[in-house]
C-alpha distance (Angstrom), angle and dihedral (degrees) to the residues before:
residue distance angle dihedral
X1 . . .
X2 3.81 . .
X3 3.78 123.6 .
X4 3.78 131.3 -164.1
X5 3.82 111.2 -145.9
X6 3.82 123.9 -158.9
X7 3.80 111.4 168.3
X8 3.80 107.5 -67.2
X9 3.83 92.0 -6.5
X10 3.80 120.9 94.9
X11 3.83 117.8 -175.3
X12 3.80 122.6 -168.4
X13 3.78 110.3 -149.5
X14 3.80 139.6 171.4
X15 3.77 134.4 -154.5
X16 3.81 132.8 -160.9
X17 3.74 134.4 174.4
X18 3.77 132.8 6.6
X19 3.80 137.6 -98.8
X20 3.78 132.9 62.3
X21 3.82 110.2 1.8
X22 3.83 118.2 -98.7
X23 3.78 117.8 -171.5
X24 3.81 110.3 -150.2
X25 3.82 118.0 -160.2
X26 3.83 116.0 -162.3
X27 3.76 123.5 -139.4
X28 3.74 127.3 -127.8
X29 3.81 102.4 104.0
X30 3.77 114.7 -109.4
X31 3.80 87.3 -16.2
X32 3.84 91.6 62.9
X33 3.81 110.5 144.7
X34 3.79 136.4 164.5
X35 3.82 88.8 -107.4
X36 3.79 89.4 66.2
X37 3.79 90.0 73.5
X38 3.80 89.4 70.6
X39 3.80 95.2 29.8
X40 3.80 114.3 52.6
X41 3.82 105.9 -11.0
X42 3.85 118.5 114.0
X43 3.82 87.5 -123.9
X44 3.82 138.3 0.3
X45 3.80 106.6 -111.2
X46 3.82 93.3 -169.6
X47 3.80 90.3 59.9
X48 3.79 93.4 40.6
X49 3.82 99.5 48.4
X50 3.80 108.5 26.2
X51 3.78 90.0 90.8
X52 3.80 91.4 72.4
X53 3.84 108.8 12.9
X54 3.76 136.4 53.0
X55 3.81 96.4 -113.2
X56 3.82 117.0 -154.1
X57 3.78 125.5 -177.3
X58 3.80 139.5 161.4
X59 3.77 145.8 -167.0
X60 3.77 111.0 -102.5
X61 3.78 115.0 -107.7
X62 3.87 108.7 -88.0
X63 3.80 94.5 -0.3
X64 3.79 111.2 158.2
X65 3.75 108.4 -115.9
X66 3.79 92.2 24.2
X67 3.81 133.4 96.8
X68 3.86 100.6 -129.5
X69 3.79 119.2 103.2
X70 3.77 141.5 171.4
X71 3.76 145.1 130.8
X72 3.79 123.1 -50.8
X73 3.83 104.2 -112.1
X74 3.77 97.6 -156.9
X75 3.83 97.4 -178.7
X76 3.81 95.6 49.7
X77 3.83 110.3 26.5
X78 3.82 98.8 154.3
X79 3.77 93.7 43.2
X80 3.79 92.6 49.3
X81 3.81 89.3 60.1
X82 3.81 90.2 46.6
X83 3.81 89.0 52.1
X84 3.79 88.5 56.6
X85 3.82 93.4 47.4
X86 3.79 96.1 46.2
X87 3.81 91.3 39.1
X88 3.78 91.5 55.4
X89 3.79 91.4 51.1
X90 3.83 89.3 49.9
X91 3.83 89.1 49.1
X92 3.81 89.7 53.6
X93 3.80 93.1 47.4
X94 3.81 93.4 -112.3
X95 3.78 118.3 147.5
X96 3.79 106.6 168.3
X97 3.80 122.7 25.5
X98 3.77 146.8 159.5
X99 3.80 119.7 -116.7
X100 3.79 135.3 -153.9
X101 3.77 121.5 -178.7
X102 3.80 138.3 176.8
X103 3.77 127.2 -145.6
X104 3.84 107.0 -31.7
X105 3.79 84.8 22.2
X106 3.85 86.9 80.1
X107 3.81 95.9 65.7
X108 3.79 89.6 37.6
X109 3.81 91.4 54.7
X110 3.78 93.3 49.3
X111 3.78 89.1 51.7
X112 3.81 91.6 49.4
X113 3.80 89.3 50.3
X114 3.79 88.5 53.7
X115 3.79 95.5 43.9
X116 3.81 99.6 41.9
X117 3.83 111.0 10.4
X118 3.81 95.0 159.7
X119 3.78 91.5 56.8
X120 3.86 98.8 57.5
X121 3.76 116.8 76.0
X122 3.81 95.0 -173.4
X123 3.82 139.8 -25.9
X124 3.81 139.2 -141.9
X125 3.80 117.2 -155.1
X126 3.83 108.6 -163.2
X127 3.80 117.8 -167.9
X128 3.85 89.6 -20.8
X129 3.76 123.2 -155.9
X130 3.79 119.7 -120.7
X131 3.76 144.8 155.5
X132 3.80 113.0 -67.0
X133 3.83 115.0 -164.3
X134 3.80 88.8 -159.5
X135 3.80 90.4 57.4
X136 3.82 102.4 23.2
X137 3.81 97.8 163.7
X138 3.79 99.8 38.0
X139 3.79 96.8 114.9
X140 3.82 95.7 46.6
X141 3.82 91.7 48.3
X142 3.81 95.5 44.1
X143 3.80 92.5 50.4
X144 3.79 97.4 40.2
X145 3.80 86.5 58.9
X146 3.80 106.6 32.0
X147 3.80 103.6 28.2
X148 3.78 109.1 27.4
X149 3.85 104.6 54.7
X150 3.87 97.4 48.3
X151 3.84 89.8 45.9
X152 3.83 91.1 52.8
X153 3.76 90.9 50.5
X154 3.77 91.6 50.4
X155 3.81 96.1 42.3
X156 3.81 108.6 32.0
X157 3.79 92.2 -173.1
X158 3.85 86.3 70.5
X159 3.80 114.8 77.1
X160 3.79 132.1 -164.9
X161 3.81 88.2 -114.1
X162 3.82 87.4 60.5
X163 3.77 90.8 45.9
X164 3.82 89.6 52.7
X165 3.82 91.7 50.4
X166 3.83 92.1 46.2
X167 3.81 94.5 50.4
X168 3.83 92.3 43.1
X169 3.78 90.4 54.5
X170 3.82 91.8 43.7
X171 3.80 101.7 44.4
X172 3.79 112.3 8.1
X173 3.80 101.2 42.5
X174 3.84 88.8 44.9
X175 3.77 95.9 36.9
X176 3.78 99.7 148.3
X177 3.80 140.9 87.4
X178 3.86 110.3 -29.5
X179 3.83 95.4 -13.9
X180 3.82 97.8 -129.1
X181 3.83 105.3 57.7
X182 3.77 139.9 24.4
X183 3.77 129.0 -111.6
X184 3.79 88.3 -110.4
X185 3.80 89.4 59.3
X186 3.82 91.9 50.2
X187 3.82 90.0 50.2
X188 3.80 89.7 53.3
X189 3.81 96.6 44.7
X190 3.83 110.8 102.4
X191 3.80 96.2 176.7
X192 3.82 109.5 123.4
X193 3.84 109.0 -100.1
X194 3.77 133.1 -171.2
X195 3.80 115.0 -163.1
X196 3.81 119.2 -161.7
X197 3.82 103.4 -170.9
X198 3.77 129.0 -149.2
X199 3.78 128.9 -169.1
X200 3.80 111.4 -144.2
X201 3.85 126.6 108.3
X202 3.87 96.7 -91.8
X203 3.83 92.0 41.2
X204 3.81 103.6 44.2
X205 3.80 115.2 -163.8
X206 3.82 92.7 -147.5
X207 3.81 93.9 60.1
X208 3.82 93.9 45.0
X209 3.79 90.3 51.3
X210 3.78 93.9 44.4
X211 3.79 91.9 52.7
X212 3.78 91.2 48.1
X213 3.83 92.5 49.6
X214 3.82 92.4 46.9
X215 3.82 97.1 47.6
X216 3.81 108.4 86.3
X217 3.80 95.8 -143.8
X218 3.83 102.2 37.3
X219 3.77 134.7 130.2
X220 3.81 129.1 -163.4
X221 3.79 126.1 -143.0
X222 3.79 123.9 -136.2
X223 3.80 114.2 -77.1
X224 2.90 129.8 -108.7
X225 3.79 94.2 25.8
X226 3.81 103.7 156.2
X227 3.79 96.5 57.6
X228 2.91 131.0 82.7
X229 3.77 91.8 32.4
X230 3.80 90.8 -130.5
X231 3.83 88.2 73.4
X232 3.77 95.5 60.3
X233 3.84 95.3 80.1
X234 3.80 89.9 53.6
X235 3.83 90.9 52.6
X236 3.78 91.2 47.5
X237 3.81 89.1 50.6
X238 3.83 89.5 53.1
X239 3.81 90.3 49.9
X240 3.80 91.5 48.3
X241 3.78 94.0 50.0
X242 3.79 90.6 46.5
X243 3.83 92.2 51.8
X244 3.78 92.0 45.9
X245 3.83 92.0 49.4
X246 3.82 92.2 53.6
X247 3.80 98.4 38.3
X248 3.83 105.4 117.5
X249 3.79 116.6 -125.3
X250 3.82 109.7 -92.5
């Protein structure tokens, strides 16, 4: 199992297939791991796209159940994860790439587009996370309960006080829209985007639609696409055709 090392950070990653690089970001909040693709994702993008893309994915830093680890960067939580994602692509010799992300992958992708716009050819945001005024503290509460305590047990140098500060910076101080970027940034982002909305408290339909309507070069999938299950292959087909259309000539 390969690892990317960067000082105190160790990132477990996997690759499959060949072709233009496609970074795949699993869902599951701060417990996002590669295993989630075959556990609770609507479809397994590694299996679906490895036939025509070089698929690259990773366990999120400090995800419980994963094998990636590193310090808790309290003052820059979102950027610390972007460092891992961009650092892994640098490690693998990848300059430009496509990206598809579930759940927390939505805010991650917007941050990548802000940090490294020239490197991302196109992006698919599947059931993206966002701020929900009807459940404004859902991400803090979910992670303070399901992510923080097991992490502290595994890494005693991390305390619950640190977890609280990290989650506050990540979700409470940036408690609006897609967490990582502003509406003005989305309006200015001309990277091709495909949004595949969901409609549950952590994946608010309103935010997914607003981001798609603001972005000047965005598409929207059918909705709902996860239920009934017979619709999932149609959504995957849309994602595949979108990625093919925006894959640069090699």
